[in-house]
C-alpha positions, 0 to 999 in steps of 0.5 A, a space after each residue: 500500500 502506498 504511503 499517504 502524502 503528508 501536509 508537509 509535502 502537499 502544501 509546498 507542492 500546491 504552492 509551487 503550482 499556484 506561484 507558477 500559475 500566477 506568473 504565467 496567467 498574464 500571457 493570454 491577457 497581454 493581447 487585451 492590454 495591447 489592444 486597450 493601450 496601443 503599445 508596440 510588440 517591443 513593450 511585451 518583450 520589455 514586460 517579459 524581460 523585467 520579470 526574468 531579471 527580477 526573478 534572477 535577482 531574487 534567486 541569486 540573493 535570497 535563494 539560499 536564505 531558507 537554508 538559514 532561517 527556515 522555509 516558512 518565513 521565506 515562503 510567507 514573505 514571497 506570498 505577500 509579494 505575489 499578492 501585491 503583484 496581482 493587486 497591481 495587475 488587477 488595478 493596472 491602467 497602463 504599461 508602467 503598472 504592468 512592468 511594476 507588477 511583473 517585477 514584483 512577480 519575479 521577486 516573489 517567484 524567485 524568493 519562493 522557488 528555492 524554499 519550496 523545492 527544499 521543503 518538498 525534498 525535506 518532506 519526502 526524498 523519494 517522491 520529492 524529485 517527481 513533485 519538483 518536476 511536475 508541479 512547476 509544469 502543472 502551474 505553467 499549464 494551469 495559469 494560461 488555461 485559466 486566464 484564457 477561459 476567463 478572457 473568453 467567458 468571464 466578465 472583466 477578464 483583465 481583473 477576474 483572473 487576478 482576483 481568483 489567484 489572490 484568493 488562492 494565495 490567501 488560502 495558501 497563506 493559511 495552509 503554510 501557517 497552520 500545516 507546513 512544518 517548521 522543524 528544519 534546522 536553522 544555520 548561521 550566516 543568513 546575512 552572508 547568504 544574501 550576497 549574490 552567488 550561485 552555490 552548487 555543492 561539490 557532490 552535485 557539480 558533475 550531475 549539474 553540468 550533464 543536466 544543464 544542456 537539456 535544462 536550457 533547451 527545455 526552458 528556452 522552448 518553454 519561454 518561446 511558447 509563452 512569449 511568442 506562442 499566441 502570435 505563432 498560433 494566430 499566424 499558423 491557424 489564422 484564428 484570432 480567438 484568445 482560447 485558440 491562442 491559449 491552447 498552444 500555451 496549455 498544450 506544451 506544459 500539459 504534454 510535459 506533465 503527461 510525459 513526466 507521469 508516464 516516465 516517473 519510474 525511469 532512471 534519471 539518465 534515461 530521462 535525460 536521453 529521452 527528453 533530449 531526443 523528444 525535444 530535438 524532434 519537437 523543435 525540428 517539427 516546430 520549424 517545419 510547421 511554422 514554415 509550412 503554416 500547417 496547423 496539425 503539424 504545429 500542435 503536434 510539434 508543441 506536444 512533442 516539445 512538451 514531452 521533451 520538456 517534461 522528460 528532460 526537466 524531470 531527468 535534471 531534477 532526478 539527477 541533481 537535487 537528491 545530491 544536496 545535503 538538507 542545509 544546501 537544498 534551497 541553494 542548489 534548487 535556486 542554482 538550478 532554477 537560475 539556469 532555467 529562468 535564464 534559459 527561458 528569459 534571455 532567448 525569448 527577449 532576444 526573439 522578441 526584439 528579433 521579430 521587429 526586424 526579421 518578422 515572426 516566421 523567420 524568428 520562429 524558424 531560427 529559434 526553433 532550429 537553435 533549440 533543436 541544435 541544443 537538444 541534439 548536443 544534450 542528447 550526444 552529451 548524455 549518451 557519451 556520459 552513459 558510455 563512459 560509465 559502462 566502459 570497462 576499466 583499463 588495467 595498467 600494469 
């Protein structure tokens, strides 16, 4: 009989999903802002960029703080910042408010990421890697889908989504205070930990480097679909419906989540190899689908890329996070998330600027080809590592 999950496991797992859903929910709403306030496409790139910069700043400064003062106080602070960001979104009357809201969201998500990943591993080291892989993906799927449905069918769509998320975070606050254990050992050095740094413990460094290429490829593709997915969908399908545009931003993480669950018993190395191969196939098909404007092929490419995303990211989590000691878990998780958000943010921002000069079709083709090349490199690196581990020892006389 399987072991029942405890509140110490469920609360941070749900919190990860809520935080990521809140950060991705604005994606289907951006066209409404653009239509209402008549700002250029480059402004969307700026709004996306400030989120990534703020998130990375939080990861590099307070990412290890939960290893020193505990998970609960860091998480409560992050929830407060996230609620404030959603309130700014709900009351926004122009681009400056959107930028301010995204900066606050980046700070909140970056502050929470390491603490939540560490809290999940504290509660259950066996199921922790699976939840740390699935819950961010589930949140990435849920946020745009919820927002797209509300945009399509609910009154005041530029406010309703944020009000519902604020209510969810209020409930999460109660759960953290009443149900999340606060028994982790605190360590000195909290102030020193605020110096910007990336900490990868020595036992995890080799695994971290091996997992990095597929991690970068996966999140670069995720950033591509989150930033340019709605525009690509309109271009390929010819449909301007918000729900259709939201479907592709839902399809990639939904496929990722399905792949994670289907391959949850596979070894970390198998996941890295499989994820790299699937990501290569998905990125390559994306290039072909955009060039030929074939709707069926476009959605198939998103599904395959999503499967590569989920499988590869699960492989990275599975091979890296268990190698950290309890007092280093938040720091290592923050280092891994720093890679993911750099991979998601920098290429997407570059692509957004490139669209202005080269156009969307050319940008999509170059971006997809770059991700395919990176996925192929990740596949070759994972295969080489496997061969090196099974090569027989050479006896030296």
